[in-house]
Backbone as a chain_set.jsonl record, in Angstrom:
{"seq": "MDTLARLEATIAARKGADPASSYVAQLNHRGLQVMARKLGEEAVETVTAALAGSRDELVGEAADVLFHLLVLLGAKDVSLAEVLAELDRREGTSGIDEKNSRNA", "coords": {"N": [[3.275, 25.221, 5.415], [3.458, 21.996, 6.568], [4.908, 18.778, 5.641], [3.209, 16.53, 6.169], [0.713, 17.803, 6.424], [0.455, 18.872, 3.879], [0.272, 16.51, 2.425], [-2.031, 15.43, 3.515], [-3.857, 17.304, 2.494], [-3.59, 16.883, -0.252], [-4.499, 14.22, -0.418], [-7.146, 14.598, 0.357], [-8.062, 16.149, -1.797], [-7.892, 14.394, -3.862], [-9.593, 12.329, -3.22], [-12.231, 12.076, -4.279], [-11.701, 11.782, -6.922], [-11.363, 10.389, -10.259], [-11.2, 6.945, -10.118], [-9.6, 5.599, -11.986], [-7.546, 7.247, -12.452], [-6.329, 7.91, -10.053], [-4.725, 6.741, -7.229], [-5.485, 7.187, -4.614], [-8.218, 7.715, -4.934], [-8.961, 5.219, -5.952], [-8.542, 3.603, -3.698], [-10.459, 4.701, -1.918], [-12.784, 4.22, -3.35], [-12.858, 1.469, -3.247], [-13.293, 0.914, -0.578], [-13.482, 0.918, 3.1], [-12.605, -1.515, 4.301], [-10.617, -2.407, 2.525], [-8.849, -0.273, 2.623], [-8.105, -0.4, 5.324], [-6.966, -2.919, 5.476], [-4.808, -2.582, 3.715], [-3.33, -0.613, 5.128], [-2.609, -2.192, 7.285], [-1.003, -4.163, 6.009], [1.102, -2.555, 5.138], [2.051, -1.779, 7.617], [3.029, -4.25, 8.641], [5.032, -4.706, 6.729], [6.685, -2.597, 7.419], [7.527, -3.318, 9.943], [8.932, -5.672, 9.262], [10.952, -4.601, 7.675], [12.249, -3.079, 9.632], [13.29, -5.085, 11.233], [14.786, -6.709, 9.535], [15.551, -5.408, 7.213], [17.076, -2.837, 5.252], [18.176, 0.498, 6.196], [17.147, 2.36, 4.316], [15.02, 0.876, 3.271], [13.373, 0.732, 5.536], [12.768, 3.472, 5.894], [11.275, 3.92, 3.53], [9.105, 2.167, 3.873], [8.013, 3.165, 6.223], [7.138, 5.644, 5.328], [5.159, 4.733, 3.586], [3.337, 3.673, 5.48], [2.536, 6.014, 6.846], [1.319, 7.436, 4.694], [-0.843, 5.631, 4.017], [-2.201, 5.569, 6.439], [-3.099, 8.247, 6.583], [-4.816, 8.281, 4.399], [-6.781, 6.466, 5.28], [-7.66, 7.802, 7.612], [-8.713, 10.09, 6.409], [-10.811, 9.016, 4.977], [-12.505, 8.375, 7.028], [-13.191, 10.823, 7.895], [-11.497, 12.008, 9.852], [-9.271, 14.26, 11.043], [-5.845, 15.128, 10.522], [-5.083, 17.052, 12.346], [-6.728, 16.508, 14.539], [-5.618, 14.105, 15.432], [-3.049, 14.967, 16.028], [-3.694, 16.728, 18.073], [-4.524, 14.927, 20.023], [-2.147, 13.608, 20.501], [-0.705, 15.833, 21.586], [-2.25, 16.155, 23.923], [-1.543, 13.923, 25.33], [1.124, 14.387, 25.808], [3.793, 14.56, 28.069], [2.733, 12.731, 29.781], [3.25, 9.668, 31.243], [3.82, 6.876, 29.212], [3.014, 4.353, 30.16], [1.204, 5.074, 32.233], [-0.731, 6.423, 30.647], [-1.688, 4.367, 29.036], [-2.693, 2.639, 31.034], [-4.796, 4.254, 31.898], [-6.64, 4.013, 29.897], [-7.433, 1.455, 30.162], [-8.831, 1.349, 32.471]], "CA": [[2.541, 23.991, 5.629], [4.427, 20.9, 6.664], [4.792, 17.635, 4.689], [2.012, 15.718, 6.422], [-0.458, 18.602, 6.127], [0.326, 18.92, 2.431], [-0.109, 15.182, 1.998], [-3.491, 15.303, 3.861], [-4.636, 18.1, 1.564], [-3.537, 16.194, -1.55], [-5.373, 13.021, -0.315], [-8.54, 15.101, 0.359], [-8.352, 16.617, -3.132], [-7.988, 13.205, -4.809], [-10.533, 11.356, -2.673], [-13.361, 11.899, -5.188], [-11.256, 11.776, -8.328], [-11.621, 9.149, -11.075], [-10.347, 5.837, -9.674], [-8.689, 5.153, -13.04], [-6.414, 8.15, -12.497], [-5.842, 8.293, -8.745], [-4.626, 5.627, -6.258], [-6.333, 7.59, -3.438], [-9.62, 7.458, -5.359], [-9.151, 3.756, -5.976], [-8.725, 3.11, -2.335], [-11.778, 5.175, -1.408], [-13.798, 3.475, -4.091], [-12.872, 0.061, -2.82], [-13.877, 0.9, 0.768], [-12.734, 0.917, 4.352], [-11.92, -2.793, 4.56], [-9.416, -2.458, 1.687], [-7.931, 0.729, 3.165], [-7.594, -0.887, 6.577], [-6.065, -4.052, 5.166], [-3.566, -2.039, 3.095], [-2.545, -0.061, 6.207], [-2.028, -3.348, 8.062], [0.084, -4.724, 5.186], [2.201, -1.627, 5.176], [2.638, -1.861, 8.972], [3.837, -5.481, 8.702], [6.23, -4.487, 5.919], [7.557, -1.732, 8.145], [8.15, -4.155, 11.015], [9.886, -6.57, 8.619], [12.098, -3.713, 7.288], [12.954, -2.712, 10.866], [13.998, -6.178, 11.803], [15.694, -7.414, 8.607], [15.854, -4.617, 6.03], [18.047, -1.729, 5.318], [17.677, 1.774, 6.658], [16.344, 2.894, 3.265], [13.768, 0.104, 3.297], [12.579, 1.168, 6.699], [12.289, 4.814, 5.565], [10.285, 3.784, 2.497], [7.951, 1.52, 4.417], [7.415, 4.099, 7.194], [6.38, 6.64, 4.513], [3.919, 4.064, 3.145], [2.41, 3.62, 6.606], [1.922, 7.356, 7.065], [0.391, 7.707, 3.571], [-2.085, 4.84, 4.11], [-2.923, 6.07, 7.638], [-3.796, 9.498, 6.197], [-5.905, 7.89, 3.504], [-7.816, 5.866, 6.127], [-8.216, 8.864, 8.426], [-9.532, 10.93, 5.534], [-12.046, 8.265, 4.671], [-13.338, 8.426, 8.225], [-13.313, 12.222, 8.301], [-10.671, 12.294, 11.02], [-8.207, 15.091, 10.535], [-4.513, 15.038, 11.171], [-5.067, 17.985, 13.481], [-7.334, 15.794, 15.677], [-4.651, 13.144, 15.924], [-1.98, 15.709, 16.665], [-4.204, 17.225, 19.352], [-4.5, 13.836, 20.981], [-0.712, 13.44, 20.914], [-0.451, 16.945, 22.457], [-2.922, 15.898, 25.143], [-0.756, 12.868, 25.979], [2.481, 14.858, 26.078], [4.152, 14.732, 29.491], [2.192, 11.653, 30.552], [3.947, 8.39, 31.046], [3.086, 5.911, 28.345], [2.389, 3.337, 31.022], [0.045, 5.722, 32.831], [-1.721, 6.707, 29.64], [-2.259, 3.081, 28.634], [-3.535, 2.196, 32.118], [-6.026, 5.077, 32.004], [-7.581, 3.513, 28.898], [-7.919, 0.113, 30.62], [-9.483, 1.461, 33.757]], "C": [[3.58, 22.838, 5.634], [4.035, 19.7, 5.753], [3.488, 16.868, 4.941], [0.731, 16.501, 6.166], [-0.65, 18.724, 4.605], [-0.204, 17.583, 1.877], [-1.629, 14.971, 2.326], [-4.306, 16.092, 2.876], [-4.673, 17.443, 0.185], [-4.476, 14.947, -1.529], [-6.833, 13.504, -0.366], [-8.947, 15.514, -1.037], [-8.59, 15.462, -4.132], [-9.019, 12.193, -4.393], [-11.701, 11.09, -3.653], [-12.969, 11.845, -6.65], [-11.624, 10.448, -9.025], [-10.639, 8.049, -10.573], [-9.349, 5.355, -10.73], [-7.461, 6.039, -13.047], [-5.769, 8.497, -11.16], [-5.855, 7.061, -7.827], [-5.49, 5.965, -5.051], [-7.794, 7.335, -3.736], [-9.922, 6.009, -5.444], [-9.411, 3.167, -4.607], [-10.05, 3.441, -1.731], [-12.906, 4.419, -2.065], [-13.925, 2.03, -3.601], [-13.354, -0.141, -1.379], [-12.933, 0.733, 1.924], [-11.986, -0.385, 4.59], [-10.606, -2.864, 3.778], [-8.404, -1.495, 2.237], [-7.309, 0.224, 4.456], [-6.633, -2.061, 6.395], [-4.759, -3.537, 4.59], [-2.724, -1.378, 4.192], [-1.886, -1.149, 7.019], [-0.912, -3.982, 7.295], [1.332, -3.871, 5.261], [2.851, -1.636, 6.585], [3.531, -3.118, 9.137], [5.134, -5.324, 7.896], [7.231, -3.56, 6.665], [8.272, -2.477, 9.274], [9.231, -5.068, 10.395], [11.159, -5.75, 8.219], [12.895, -3.345, 8.534], [13.773, -3.847, 11.392], [15.031, -6.805, 10.825], [16.062, -6.6, 7.373], [16.858, -3.605, 6.275], [17.36, -0.457, 5.839], [16.763, 2.378, 5.575], [14.995, 2.192, 3.123], [12.779, 0.547, 4.365], [11.979, 2.527, 6.42], [11.092, 4.736, 4.6], [8.979, 3.21, 3.071], [7.237, 2.397, 5.5], [6.623, 5.156, 6.422], [5.1, 5.994, 4.005], [2.86, 3.976, 4.233], [1.731, 4.943, 6.812], [0.954, 7.707, 5.965], [-0.923, 6.948, 3.775], [-2.885, 5.214, 5.373], [-3.697, 7.327, 7.3], [-4.957, 9.23, 5.324], [-7.089, 7.299, 4.333], [-8.507, 6.954, 7.017], [-9.145, 9.745, 7.62], [-10.851, 10.305, 5.152], [-13.035, 8.293, 5.828], [-13.579, 9.842, 8.715], [-12.637, 12.559, 9.596], [-9.484, 13.08, 10.496], [-6.876, 14.825, 11.223], [-4.443, 15.941, 12.401], [-5.681, 17.33, 14.714], [-6.309, 14.796, 16.288], [-3.464, 13.838, 16.628], [-2.41, 16.267, 17.984], [-4.191, 16.184, 20.415], [-3.084, 13.549, 21.441], [-0.286, 14.588, 21.879], [-1.054, 16.702, 23.824], [-2.123, 14.853, 25.99], [0.633, 13.322, 26.394], [2.71, 15.052, 27.576], [3.532, 13.629, 30.347], [2.936, 10.392, 30.24], [3.109, 7.497, 30.138], [2.413, 4.791, 29.079], [1.161, 3.865, 31.682], [-1.057, 5.96, 31.837], [-2.424, 5.428, 29.24], [-3.165, 2.522, 29.76], [-4.785, 2.982, 32.213], [-7.1, 4.608, 31.025], [-8.165, 2.202, 29.268], [-8.697, 0.161, 31.886], [-11.009, 1.449, 33.601]], "O": [[4.456, 22.769, 4.772], [2.943, 19.666, 5.186], [2.746, 16.593, 3.998], [-0.257, 15.914, 5.726], [-1.776, 18.684, 4.11], [-1.031, 17.563, 0.966], [-2.381, 14.417, 1.525], [-5.357, 15.621, 2.443], [-5.714, 17.459, -0.472], [-5.158, 14.669, -2.516], [-7.662, 12.9, -1.047], [-10.082, 15.256, -1.437], [-9.367, 15.564, -5.081], [-9.301, 11.267, -5.153], [-12.098, 9.936, -3.813], [-13.835, 11.863, -7.526], [-12.137, 9.523, -8.396], [-9.42, 8.222, -10.609], [-8.336, 4.752, -10.375], [-6.426, 5.646, -13.587], [-4.805, 9.26, -11.103], [-6.892, 6.415, -7.673], [-6.166, 5.084, -4.52], [-8.525, 6.804, -2.9], [-11.008, 5.575, -5.061], [-10.328, 2.377, -4.384], [-10.699, 2.598, -1.111], [-13.87, 4.026, -1.41], [-15.021, 1.471, -3.565], [-13.773, -1.237, -1.007], [-11.747, 0.448, 1.755], [-10.839, -0.359, 5.038], [-9.596, -3.329, 4.306], [-7.222, -1.826, 2.326], [-6.109, 0.398, 4.669], [-5.618, -2.166, 7.084], [-3.693, -4.029, 4.961], [-1.506, -1.558, 4.199], [-0.72, -1.028, 7.396], [0.095, -4.329, 7.912], [2.448, -4.365, 5.421], [4.07, -1.513, 6.705], [4.627, -3.049, 9.693], [6.199, -5.759, 8.332], [8.446, -3.722, 6.553], [9.464, -2.282, 9.516], [10.318, -5.208, 10.955], [12.286, -6.202, 8.423], [14.124, -3.307, 8.478], [14.85, -3.625, 11.946], [16.034, -7.365, 11.266], [16.837, -7.084, 6.548], [17.436, -3.503, 7.358], [16.134, -0.37, 5.907], [15.685, 2.868, 5.91], [13.968, 2.828, 2.887], [11.578, 0.708, 4.145], [10.794, 2.735, 6.68], [10.059, 5.374, 4.804], [7.891, 3.711, 2.785], [6.015, 2.35, 5.644], [5.525, 5.52, 6.844], [4.052, 6.64, 3.991], [1.67, 4.168, 3.986], [0.508, 5.014, 6.94], [-0.128, 8.224, 6.242], [-1.998, 7.545, 3.714], [-4.115, 5.174, 5.359], [-4.854, 7.457, 7.699], [-5.999, 9.87, 5.466], [-8.249, 7.623, 4.081], [-9.73, 7.005, 7.142], [-10.228, 10.108, 8.079], [-11.871, 10.982, 5.022], [-14.248, 8.24, 5.627], [-14.104, 10.05, 9.808], [-13.175, 13.343, 10.378], [-8.771, 12.617, 9.606], [-6.82, 14.358, 12.36], [-3.795, 15.596, 13.389], [-5.212, 17.565, 15.828], [-6.18, 14.685, 17.507], [-2.957, 13.377, 17.651], [-1.625, 16.298, 18.931], [-3.892, 16.47, 21.574], [-2.843, 13.279, 22.618], [0.407, 14.34, 22.865], [-0.41, 17.023, 24.823], [-2.071, 14.942, 27.216], [1.255, 12.695, 27.251], [1.882, 15.655, 28.259], [3.786, 13.595, 31.551], [3.216, 10.094, 29.078], [1.891, 7.382, 30.273], [1.35, 4.324, 28.669], [0.141, 3.175, 31.704], [-2.223, 5.722, 32.15], [-3.649, 5.413, 29.117], [-4.249, 2.004, 29.493], [-5.808, 2.414, 32.593], [-8.296, 4.769, 31.267], [-9.237, 1.828, 28.792], [-9.187, -0.867, 32.353], [-11.731, 1.536, 34.594]]}, "num_chains": 1, "name": "protein.A"}
């Protein structure tokens, strides 16, 4: 099992835990708006690290983005496998063509 699949499984296991003992449970208890806002905050911190931070800061912030994305996906019952399947579907397609197909 790869790292992201293990993380997804850990997040699923902790989703219903006691919020006093689990950050994942805290996020789920607080709701989608909090989870979405936290993902957005981490994305901004990642951009900031990319532009002005060190390599280590970027790595850490990128990890935070992936973690919070998986928490949000789990809350919406969207699996990592579904996201990976969508990426597989897009493979070999120009990013410009793919984006234009969504705007058509």
